[in-house]
N, C-alpha and C positions, 0 to 999 in steps of 0.2 A: 504493500500500500504506500510505503514511503516513497519508493521510486516513481510510482504513478503520480503522486502529489508533486514531485519535483518537475515532472513533465508538464503537468497542468499549470503550475506556477510560471514556467517558462513561456507557455503559450499565452497565458493571461498578460504577462509582462509585455510580450510582443504586441498583442492587440491593444493594450492600454497605451503603449508608446505611440503606435500608429495613429490612435484616436486623438491623443492629447497633443501631438506634434504634427499638424497637418503638412508641414513642409519637410517632414523628416525623410521622405522617400526620394528626395533629390539632393545631391551633394552641392554645396556651395564652395567655390574656390576661396571665398573670403572668410569662411568659418562661421557664417551666420546660421547654418543649419547642421543638424546631424543627419547621417544617412543610416536608415534602419532597414535591414534586409533579413529574411529568414526563410526557412523551409521546414516542411514536415513530410515524412514519407512512411509508408507501411508496405511491407512486402510479405510474400509467402514463398516457402521453398519446400520442395518435395523431391526425394531421391529414391532410387532403387539400388540395391547392392551394398552401398556404403552411405554413412552419414556424411554430409558436407557442411562444414562450418558450424553445425549444431546437430541436434537430434532430428534429422529431416526424413528418415525412412517412413515415418508415420505422418509427415507433413509438419511444418512449423511456421507459426506467425511471429516467432521471436526474431524479427528482422525489421527494425524501424529506426528512424533518426528524427530528431528535432533540433534545429539550429537557429540561433539568433546572433546576427552580426551587427555591431554598432561602429560606425566610422565617423570621424570628424576631421574636416580639412581645416586645420588650425590657421594656416596661412597658405600662400601660393606654393610653398616648398615643403611644409611639414604636415603630415597626416598621422593621426593616431587612431587605433581601432582594435577590435578584438571580436572573437566569436565564441559563444558558449554552445556546447554540443551535448545532447543527451541521446544515447544510442543503445540499442540492444541487438546483439547478434549471437544467439544461442547463449553460452555461458559468459560471454564477454559484454561488458558495458552495464547491463542490467538497469539501463536508464538513469544511471548516476549522472549528475550534472558536472561537466568538466570544462576547463578552458581549452578550446581546440587550438586557437592561436590568439596572440595579442602582441602588438608591436607599435613602435614609433618609426615612421618612414620619412627620411629627409631627402627630397628629390632636388639635389643641388643643381643638376644640369642633366640634359638628356644622356650625356655621356657618363654620368656618375651619380649614384644615389647610395644612401646608407640605410640599413635597417638594424634595429636592436629589439630584442624581446624573444617571443616564441613565434617562429615563422615556418611556413610550409616548406618542405624539403624539395628543392628543384631537381627532380629525378625524372628522366624521360620527358615526353611531351605533356603528360596528363596528370602527374602526381599532385601538383598544386591544386587541381580542381577535383580531386577524387571524391570529395564529400558532396559534390553537387551533381544530382542526376541530370540536370538540364545541360550539362556540358559534355555528356557522353551518350552514344546511341544505345548501349546495352546496359543491363542492370549492374553488372560488375565489370570493372576494368579487367583486361587479360591477366590471369593469375600468375603466369610465368614471370612477368615483370612486376606486377602490382599485387603481390601475394597478400591477401587479406589477413592471413594468420600472422604476418609480420608487420601489421599496421603500426604498432608502437615504434618499431624501428624505422619505418619509412615515412611516416606522415609529417613529422615536424621536428625542428631542432630549437634549442634555447641558446641564444648567443647573438652574434653579430654577423652581418653580411653586407656585401656591396653588390651593386647591379648597375646596368646601363644599356644604352642602345648605340651602336656604332654604324654610321652609314657606310655602305659598301658599293656605292655608285650603281652601275648597271646591274649588279648582282642582287641589289635590294638592301637589306640592313641586317644587323646581327644583335640579338639580345644576349647579354652575358650575366652570370651570377657567380659569386664566390661566398663561402660561408665557413664559420668555425664556431663550434659550441658543444652542447651536450644534449642527451635525450633522457627522458624518464620512462621507466617501464611500470605499467600498472600491474598490480598483483594478479588480476584475472586475465592477463595477457596470455594468448595461446602460446606465444613464443616462450614465456617464462614457465608455463605449466609443462610444456614439452621437454624443456631442458631439465626441469625438476624430475620428470619421469626417467630421463636418461641417467641422472645422478643416482636415483633409487636403484636402477638396474646395476650400475657399476659398483656401488658400495656392497652389493650382494654377490659380487663376482669373486670367488676364491682365488682365481688366477691373479687378481690385483691386490691380494691381501685382505679382501673383504670376506663376508660370510653370509650365507642365505638367510640368517636370522637377523641381520642388520636392518634397521629401520631409519629412514630419513626423518629428522625432526624439524628441520628448518631449511629454507633455501631462499637466497636473494641474489639479485643481479644488479650491478651498478655500472653505469657507463662512464668511461674515462674521457672520451672525446669523440666527436664526429666532425669531419670537415670535407669540403669538396667544392664542386662548382658545375656549371653547365653553360653550353653555348647553343644558341638556336638561330639558324640563318633563315630569315623570311625572304624568299626569293621573289622576283618579279615574274617568274615563269609560272603563271596560273596560280599564284599564291602558294606554291609548294614550300613546305618547311622541312629543314634538315636539322638534326640535333645531335649533340653528344653530351653526356653527363657522367660525373664521376664522384664517388665519395669513399672515404675510409672511416672505419669505426672500430673502437676497442672497448670491450666489456669484460668485467671481472665477475666471477660467481663465487659465492661462499655458501657452504652448507654444513650442517651438523647431523650426526647420526649416532645411534646407540645399538648395542646388541641386546635384544629382548629375551634371549634364551641362552645366556652364557653358562659356563661351568664355574661354581656349582649352580644347579637349577634354582630358579626362584629369585635370582638377583639380576640387576641390570647394570651394565658397565657405565662408566662415566661418559658423557658425550664426547665424541671426537669431531674434529673439524677437517673438512676437505675444501679444496679450492678448485677453480677452473677458469678458463678464459674462452672467450668467443671473439675472434678478430676477423672482420671483413677487411682484409688488407687492401683490396681494391674492388669496388663494384663499378662497372662501366656499362652504359646503355647507349646504343646508337639508334637514332630514330629518323623516320621519314613519314611525311603525310602529303598526299597528292590529291587535290581536288580536281575532278574532271567533269565539269557540268554538274549533273545531279549525283554523280558517283564520287565517293571519297575513299581512297585507298590509304591504309596506314599499316606500318610495320615497325617493329623494334626488335633489336638483338642485344642481349646482355650476357655478361659473365661476372661471376662473383668469386674472387680468389679469397677463400677463407680458411681459417684453421680453428678447430674447436677441441679443447682439451678439458676433460672432466676427470677428477680423481687420478690425475697423472697419466691418463690414457688419451691419446689422440684419436678422437672419433672421426674427424674429417680433416683432411689436409689436401686441398686442391681446388680447382675451379668448377663451379656449376656452369651450365649453359642453358639459356632461356631465350625463346623468340616466339613471335606470333605474326600472323598476317590477318588483316581485317578489312572487309569491304562493306561500305554502307551506301545504299541507294535510296534517294528521296523519291518515293513514288508520287507523292503530292507534297504540298507545303507542310501538311500536318503529319503525314505517314511516311516512315522510313523502315527499311528492312536491312538486316545485317547478317553477315556470315563471318565466322572466326575459325582459324586453326591455330592452336596454342600449344607449345611444347616446352617441357622442362626436364632437364637431366641433372640429377644430383651431382654427378661428376661427368664432365664433358669427355673424358678419356675412358669412361666406363658406361657407355650409352645403354648397353643391354643389361647392366646391373650385376654382372658376374662377380666382380671384385666386391661389390657391396654385399651380395648374398654370402660370400665366403667369410667376410669379416663380421657380419652381424647375425648370421644364422637365420636369415629371413628370406622370403621369396625375392627374386631379382627384380620384379616389377615394382617393388617398394621404392626403387631408386629412380623412377621416371614417371612422367604423366603426359598424355597426349589428349587434347580436348578439341572436339569438333562441335561448334555451337551455331545456332541460328536464332535470330531474334527480331522482334518488331517493336517499334516505338510509335505512339500516337499522341500528338499534342492536342488535347481537347480545346485548350485556349492558351494564351501566352503564359499562364500561371500554373497550368495543370497538365501533367504528363502521365501516360500509362505505358507500361512496358511488359513484354512477355518474351520468354526465351526457353530453349531446350538445348541440352548438351549431352553428347555421348563421350565418355571418357574411358581411356585405357591406362591403367597404372595407378599407383597409390602414393606418389611422392607429395611433397609440400605439406608435411605435418598431418597427414590423414590419420595417423595412428592416434592422435589426440582425441579423435571423435569416434574411433572404431577399436575399442580395447580388445575385442575378440577376433581381430584380424580384418584384413582388407581384401575385397574381391577385385579381380583384375578388370572385369567389364562392369561398368556402372553408368547410370544416367542421373541427371537432375533437371528439374524444371522450376522456373521462378516467375512470379508475377510481382509487379511493384507499381504503386501509385504515389506520385510526388506532387506537392503543391508548394510553390514559392511565392513570396511577397516582398 
């Protein structure tokens, strides 16, 4: 009930602000007005074979977001603003109200601006707009690049950044960004819960000095830093966009465990402490978007060179490979249809999962995922959007084990519906 109340309060605040501040929906460069924007969405997910992002095999309505953004143009160069977000996606979010982003932005010149605060991470072409249904044709962004289970890692950073736009003559112009800061991990994050499960397995492994009777009693992950940047070329060739982005991130893990059945029986050992690290040494994404009349083609390719060590054992050391191709056709001004082919490999040099299966004693298809999806979007009016899509998937990578404790099936499907309203 408490989380429902938080959502209701947020909606009432948005409505009251819009009523009491008639000019609030249009920004003023002189700072005379605030700009108030928001959105609310509700989705439904159903899957066969495996759960996807929540308990979806019996269908789930635990798929919603409510957001309220407030911006003020203090003067011609300085803007301040932020967005509060309440979301629920299976076990994550539970409609708790959180600060999605909040910053001060000083636009000194078209060539150079500065941001400080909590800002969206500039990764790929679409990450900064991932919370807005109105900026994408399908319900979810392609998961190989924009993995929803790693949202805490990918959505935003806290720190400082620079940005600007550089004219390129006949080529068009180039947007650039650079940033350095840190990130916070929520306790209900799928990433944290999955790493906690891995730590539990490892402290029970006798080959590592553990014991089957060991039990994990606490787990935490702290970020040391994240830094990177992006380049996007906006060409004059039919508004085609080309992009490249990069970031590096370093995290430490700490966990404690006890032996619940030591010798002599009936006693418990004192807690022991273990540590681990998760380092994305380099994540790179290369992007292209090509509008051709009513057709828009988009594709992105990424690699993540990372190393994960838990309890002194290296679980992962190498580069993943991820890519997708997506086509969207505007049938009418209101209706569009999309097709997607989306691929992820846990290790690019082990595409069939042979090495993964040998090291982890799990089926080889846990190491990759291939997704074929089709979808439709209908804009009822400028403020209301409906979406539906269907996916056929092969493989079980991208933290599928977090939602399928009894194992993952190779062939599976999922279907989604979503309705979104913005103001």
